[in-house]
N, C-alpha and C positions, 0 to 999 in steps of 0.2 A: 399290928399290921405294918408292913413295910411301906415306906414313903414311895410315891410313884416315881418311876424313872422315865427319862425323856430321851428323845433322839433329835438330831438336827438334820432336816431333809432339804435337799437341793435338787431342782429339776431344770437347771440351766437358765432360769429367769434372772434378769439383772435389775438392780435398783434404778429408779429414775435418774437420768442424766449420766449414767455410767456406761462406759464403752467396753466392748467385749475384750479387747486386748489389755486394757488397764485392769479389768477384773481378773483375767487369767494371770497377769503378772503379780497382782496382789495375793491371789490364792497360792501361787507357787512360792512366794516369799513366806507367807504365813505358815504353810504346811511343810516348808523346806522340801519341796518336791520339784520334779522337772515338768516342763510345759507339756510334754507328751502325755503324761499321766493326768495332768489337769484338763487337757483337751477332752478326755474321755468322760468328764463330768458334765459336758455340755451336749450330750446326745439327746436330751429331751426326756429321758426316763428319770423318774425320781431316784435319787441316790442318798443313802444315809451317810452323811459325812462323819457324824459321831453318834455313838450309841451308849446306852446305859449311863446316862448323866443325871445327877441331882438337879433340882430346879434352879438353884443359883448358878451352878456350873453351866447348865444349858443356856441360861440367860446371858452368861458371859460369852459363850460361843456365838450366840445369836447376834449380840451387839457387835462383836468384832468382825464377823463375816458380813453383816450388813454394811458396816463402815467400809469394808473392802469392796463393796459394790455388788455382792451376791445376794439375791432376794431369797434368803433361806427362811424356813419356818420351823417352829418347835412343835413336836408331836409326842404323844405318849408312846413309849417304846413297848409295843405289844407283839411285834413280829420278831420274836427272838430267833426264829429259824433263818432270818436273813442276815443276822449278825455274823461278823467274821470271828467272833468269840464263840466257841462251841457251847451248845446248850447242855442241860443235864442229860437229856435223852441221847445226844451225840456222845457225851462222855461215857455213859453206860455202854453204848454200842461199841465204843472203842475199847473199853475194858474187856468186854466179852470177846471181841476179836483178838485181843492181846493174849487171852488164855489159850487160843488155838494155834496161832502162829506169831512170828515176830520179825522185825526188820533190824538188822545190825545198825546201831547208831553211827558206826564209823565208816563202814564200806557200803551199807545199803543192801546187803545180801538178805533175802527172805528165806526163813527156815522155820522149823518147829521150835517152840519155846524151849530155850536152853540157856545155861549159864555162860556158854562160850560160843563164839561165832565159828561155824565150821569153815568159813571162807578165809577170814583174815586171822583167826585165832585169838582175837581180843577177848578178855574177860569183861562181859557186859557190865556187871555191877561196878567194877573198879573204874572202867572207862567213864561211866556216867558220873561217878563220884568225883573224878578228876575234872570232868567238864563243868560240874557244879561249882567246884572251887575256883576255876578260871573265870566263870561267869560272875561270881561274887567279887573277884578282884578287878574285873574289867569295868571301865566307866559306863554309866547308863546311857544308852543311845537316846538322842533327842527325837528320833523319828524311826518308824518301822516302814519297811517297803515290801508288803505282801506281793508275791509274784503270781498268785493264782489267777485272778480275773482282771482283765484290763479295765473293768468298771469298778474295781475296788477303790473305796475312797482313801485319801491320804490319812495317815494316823498320827501325825505330829500334833503336839499340844499347841493351842493358840496362845503362846506366851508373848510373842512379839506383836505389839499393837501398832496400828498405823499412827503416824504422828497426828496430834490433835490439830495443829495449824501448819500451813505451808511456810516455807522459809522465804524471807523477803530478799529479793535480789533486784536491784535497780537495773543493772546491765545484763539483762537476760529476758528471753521471750518465754521462759518457763515460769510457772507459778501463777498466783492470783493476788489481786489487790482490789479493795472495795472503792466505793465512790469517794469517800472522804480522803483516803490515802492517795487516790488518783489526783484529786484537786490539790492536795498538799504537795505532792511530788512535782506537779506541773508548776506550782507557784515557786517552789525551791529552784527549779530549773530557770525560771524567768529572773529570779533574784541573782542567780549565778551569772546571768548574762549582763547584768549592769556593769560590773568591772570590765567585762570584755568590750562593752560599748564605749566606756571611757578610754580604754586602751586603743580602740579603733579611732576615736576622735584625735587622740594624740599622735598616733602613727600616720593618720591621713594628713596632718599638718606638715609632717616631714616628707612623706612619700605616699602618693596615692596607690602605688602598687602594693606597698606593705600594708596599708590600711585595708585594701580590698582582700588581701590574703588573710588577714586576721578575721575580718568579717565572714569570709567564706568558711573558715574553720569553725567559727562559732555557729553559723547556720547549719552546717553539716552535723555538728555535735547535737544541736537541738532536735534535728529531725531524727537522728538515731535514738536518742533517749526518748523522744516522743513515741517512736515505734515500740520501744521496749515496754514502756508503762501502758501504752494503749492496748497492746496485745494482752498484757496481764489483766487489764480491766475487762476485756472481752472474755478471757478465760473465766473470770469470776462470774460472769453472766451465763457461762456454759456455751459461748459462741466461739467459732473458729477465729484465730488471730488474723487470718487472711481477709476478714471483713474490714479490717482497718483501712484497706485501700479505698473503701467507699468514701473516705474523707476527701479524696481528690476530685470527686464528681460534684460539679456545681449543684447547688440547692440540696441534693441528696446528702452531700457531705455535711452541710449545716444541720440538717435534721438528725443525721446519724450521730454527730458530735453531741447533740442534746440528749439523745437516747442513752449514750454512754454515761451521761451525768445523772440520768433519772432512774434507769432500770436498776433495781437492786441485784446483788449477787445471789447465786443459788445457796440454799441452806445445806450445810454438811458437805460431804465429799462429792465432787463431780468428776467427770472424765479427765480433768486437768489437775486433780489433786485435792488435798484438804483445803478447808477455807482459810482465808488470811487471818493473822492474829488480830486481836483488838487494836483499835486505833490509839496511837500514842497522843500525848498532849501536844507535842510539836506538830504532828500531822493535822490535828484539829485546828490549831492556830493558823497554820499555813493555808488550810482550806478556807477558813473564814476570810483571810486576807485576799485570797484569789477571788472570792465572791464580792468583796468590797471594791475591787479594782473597776469592774464594769459599772457598778452602781455609782461610784464616784465619778467615772467618766460621763455617765448620762446626766448626773446632776450638774457637772461642770459645763457640759454642752448646752444645757438649758439656762443656767444661771449667768454664765459669762456674757452671752449676747444681751441678756436683759440688763445686766449691770452696765455694759458698754452703751446701750441705748439711753440708760438713765443719765450717764455722764454726758452724752452728746446733748440731750435735752437741757441739762443744767447749764452746759456751756452756752447754748443758744440763748437761754433765758438771761444769763449774765451779760451777754453782748447787747441785748436790747435796751 
């Protein structure tokens, strides 16, 4: 008994958190097809993207297409009459028709079956043998482009997988970063500001204008980098980067900043790309340092007045 064969069916549905334009772009890249043909797959009617697949091969297609954002499903391939590959019955029909008439493979002239074309004079058997030799010598195409129906699915093999993780770019609004890396990068930015603060203090002693200029450049750099990493953190949550502007609204900005630290990123691919890579040791250490700064400040704010009061009371007791 032959093992069951499967097909991959798509009816235009998207995976959660996936945008239509991103999915179309991913499918066009995977199938090496143009967007015009990809658009026809989103008509709402079920389309078999791939047919006659073994179970392991079908699972590979299923995984790759779902990562691309297309909500496809695997089904038993029982509707052979819908396949672009001719069935046995169609093959028999074609052979029967070929015994009655024929079409010249070179010029397309239709005539009764004969060894020679009455229109262009080519010897059919020799011409086909020559074409077979050329086909064997030619490189194997990576994709086919059937021109019959606009709803015909792309036929390229899904060999190019989407990247497993997104690329890390500090100076960009594209990409995704998680909570730990967001804290770590913020702490790294604050540490980089320390030399600038010392430079500001030295420059201010010589010239207030120069000190103000240095401080202005530092503040602008912090804001720009803060926007970059803040937008990438929002992308990891599946939110638009424009929501970062909520940080400027009193009270709402404070709550929103806490949400950016608390809410985890989406699992897997979302409309802003693949998930960020695992956190490095450096990112984790910087994130813990960032969390220790406010804790240390709170402890100091409580302990210093208490210690100062203790010193005052001890001084008064000594004076008595």
